[in-house]
N, C-alpha and C positions, 0 to 999 in steps of 0.2 A: 459311297463309302461304306465299306463292310464293318461288320460289328467288331473285328479284331482292331482296326484302326481307331474306332470309336473308344473302345475300352482301353487301348494304349494311352490315349489322350487323356482320359479321365482317371487313370490309375492312381495318379499322384495326389488326388483330393479325397482322402480317406474319411469316412464317417466315424468319429469317435464321440460317443454320448458322455456327458458329464456323469460322475458317480452317482448323483442323486436322481438322474433320469434314465437309468438303464431298464427299468420296468417298461414293458410295452404300453401299459395303460398310462403311466406318467408321460411317456413320450407323446401319446395320442392326445391327452388332454392338454399337455403344456403347449402343443401346437395351436390349440384354439384359446388358450387363456393368457399366454404371455402378452404383455401390452406392446403395442406397435403403433408407431405414428407415420403416416404417409403423406408426403407433400409433393403432388405432381397434378397437373391439370387434366381433367377428363371432360369429354363432351358426350351427350347421349346421341344414339343413332338407332334408328329402327329399321329392321329388315322384315319385309314382307316376303316370307319364305315360301309358303305354299297358300293357296286360297283360304281365307278365314284365319290365318296364323300371322301374327306379329311379334317379333322377338326384339327385346331391348338389349343393346350393347352399350357399353362405355368405352369411348375410344380416347387414346392418348397419342398425339402424333408428334413426330419430330418436326422441327422447323421446315425441312424438306421432306414432304410426305412420301416420296418415292424412296422409301427405305425398307430394309427387311421388316416384316411385320409378324409379330406373334400373337396367335389367336388363343384365347384361354377359355377353358370350360370347366365349371366347378363340379362338386359332387352332390349327392343326394341332399336336397333341402338346403343347399348353399345359395349363394348369389355372387353377383360381381363384387360384392363388399366383403366376401370372405377373405380372411386375412392371407391365406396363402395365394389367393388371386391378386390381391393388392401387392403383396410382397414380391411376387414373380413379376408382375407388371412393372414395379419400380426398378427391379434389376434389368429387366428388358430395355427399359428406356435409358438407364444408365450405359448400357452397352450399345446404344445407337439404334435400337429397334423401336418401331411403333408397336403399341400394345393394344389389343381390341379384347376386352373382357365381355364375355357373352353370358346373358342369363339364360338359362334353360327355360323353356315354356313353363309359364305360371310362377316362375321363381323371382325373388327380388321385387315383389309387389306387382307382378305383371299378370295376375289372374285375369284382369280384364281384357286382355289382348287376344285371347283365343278361348274358345270353349273346350279345346281338347287338352289332354293331359301329357305331360312328359313321361318317357320311360327309359329304362337302361339301354335300350337299342335304338333309340331315336337319332338317325343320322341325317334326315333330310333337311333340318335346319341348317346344319353345318355345310352340307352340300351347297345350298344356296349362297350362304354367307361367303364361302371360299370362292364361288363363282362371281359374285357381285364384286368383291374386293379385287379379283383378278381381272375381271372383263371390263366392269364398269369404271373402276378406280385406277385400273392400269397397274396395280401393284404386282410386280414380277416375281417376288420372293416371300413365300408365305410359309409360316410354320404353325403347327397346332400343338398345344398341350392341354392334356386333361387330367383331372384329379379324381380318384376314387370312381364312383359312377361316371363321371365325365371321362376318365381314363378308359373305361370300357368303351364308351362311345367313340373316342378318337381311334382307338385300335380297330374297332369293327369298321369304321369310316375308311380307314387306310386299306383294310382287307377287301371291302366292297369295290373300291377303286381299282385294286390290283394292277394289271398292266395299263389300265387306262386313267391312271393318275393324272390330274392336271399338271401341266408343266409348271405352274406357278407354286405348287406344293412341294417344298423341298424336304421336309422332315416332320416327324411326329414324336411327341414325348408323353409318356403315360406314368403318372405317379400313383402308386398304391391302387392299381386298377382292379375292379372286381370282374375279372374275366371269366369266372365260372359262377354264375348267379345263384344257382342252387346250392352250391358249397358255401357261398358267403350268407345265404339266408338260413342255412342250417347252423353255421357258426355263430351268428348273431343272436341265436336263440338260446345259446348256452348261458348258464347262470352268471358265469363270469363276465358276461357282456350284457347284463340287464340294464346298465346305465345307458348304454348306446341304443338298445332296442327302445327303451322308454322315450328317450329324447327323439328319436326318429318317429315314433308312433304318434307322439304328442304333435310333432310338427306336420306330419301327414294328415292326421285328422283335422288339425286347424285350417290346413290349406283346403282340404275337401270341403269343409263348411263354408269357406269363402267362395269356392267354386260353385256350391250349391246355391247361395244367395244371389249369385250373379247369373246362373243358368239353372234355375229350378226345374225347368221342363227336362234337363238332361241328367241330373244328379240327384240321388236319394240318399240322404245321410242317414237313414234309419239302419243302414247296414254297418254303420261304424260301431254300434253298440257290441257287437260280437268280435271286433278287431283287437288283437293283443300282440300281433307280430307283423313284421313287414310282409311275410309270406301271406298272412291272412289278408292284409291290405291289398296286396297285388292281386290276390285271387278274386276279391270282391269288386275292386275298383280298376286297378291298372290293366290287367289282363282283358277284361271284357270291354273296356272303353278304348283300347288300343288296338283292337283287331286280332287278339290272340284267343285260342279256344279255351285255355285255362292257364292257371299259373305255371304248370309244368311246362306247357307249350311255350309260354312267354319266356321263362328262364332259358329253354333250350335254344330258341331262335334269336334271343337278344344277347346272349353271352358271345363275347368277342373271341374266345379261344379258338373256335372253329374257323375264324377269318384270318388268323395270324399268319397261316402258311401262305397266304396270298399277298402279303404285304411286300411292296417292290421299292419302297423308298426308305432312307435311313430312319430308324425307329429306336428310341431308348425307352426301355421300362425300368423304372426304379420300384423296388418293392422290398419291404423288410421281411425277413424270415419270421420274426415274431409278430406280425400284423395280427391283432386280436380277432378280427372278424373277416379277413380275407386270407384263407388259408394258403400257405406257400406251396402245397402239393401241386396245384395247377401249374405252377411256373416251372415245373420240371418236365412238362409235356414236350415231347419230340418235336412238334411243330415250331415250339420257339427255338429250341436248341438247333434244329436244322436249317432255319431261315437265316441266310448270311446277312440279311438286311437288318435283323432285330438284335439289338444289344441288351444285356440284361444285367443290371446292377442289383445285387441282393445282399445288402449288408445283414449281418446277424440280428441287429437290433435297429429300432427306429420307430416301432409302432405303426399307426395308420395315419399317413400324412402328417407325420411328426418330424423325424430326423432333425431333432434339435441337437446340435453338435456342442461339444465343450471346448473351453479355452478360445472361444472366438467371441468378439464384442459385436453387439448390434445386429444389423442385418445378415452378417455372414454366419451367424449361428444357424440358419435355416438351410441345411445342407442340400436337400432335394431341389430347393430352388435355384441354389448356386449351380448344381449339376445340370439342371434343365438349360439354364442360360449358357453354361460352358459348351453344352452340346450344340445349340443352335448357332453359337458363335462360331464353333468349329466348322459346321456345315455352310454358314454363310461366308466364311474365309475361303472356303474351297469353291463356291459358287462365283466369288469374285475374281479367281484366277483363271 
């Protein structure tokens, strides 16, 4: 299904922010602060993805498990319990899909499951999960959705597959993806984004201290004293412990923008033009425009993984979640015909 068909189907569901939430920071913060209640059954499942690595997912199944399945991946320092993960899973279940929420390595209290760190280009765990769900579980219709850093991962994954994409993987969604990591690192260091930088650094440092307690022979926390930005953290910890030469090498090789031209399955990218720390300029790249399989929704407002709409009650206020489910429903209906 080409981008024109996708955009035609989604065109009638416009994003209209409420008057009090038009500021990008208000949108971004509201997405994490608005109270939400979720009532659906989940069960844990562990995936042994590569030697020495175990990943925890939380699965919600339809009564008949052989249903279309949406795999969800969160953003930096998030987890399977992040509200956008829960909200999208709930909508997927209501639409008749299974929902598999995946914790990135070390996240969601899983530091003890592996001595290695997650990073923005880490696709090997998803490669395994897709293979296991498709081959071992016999699920023939899989979709993947990622948010923020997770959005970068799923786009890179789709590009890595290229023409060898597994037949079970039917489509990909990326919400507010960090497709140019260097540009995002620059943006989050702006004074206007200090609240986000502080929040991420606090969480990254706390997680690294937990990893050092579990694996003292591998990690030295003395380097944390000089870390005041995500770039500095990545230079001291993420890059050297993940096989990259330095932070510049990491950002270049892990950014998904260079992989988007190779995507061969229907893909939807949702990104607000006013995202405060993932600059919109990268989304004007020719590789996105020229790939007929990649559709781009870029409302002028919405912040970062915010997209809180106006004049809608309850769950329908979360526009990006609605659009993600509408997209996979469209692809699933086509697959069924």
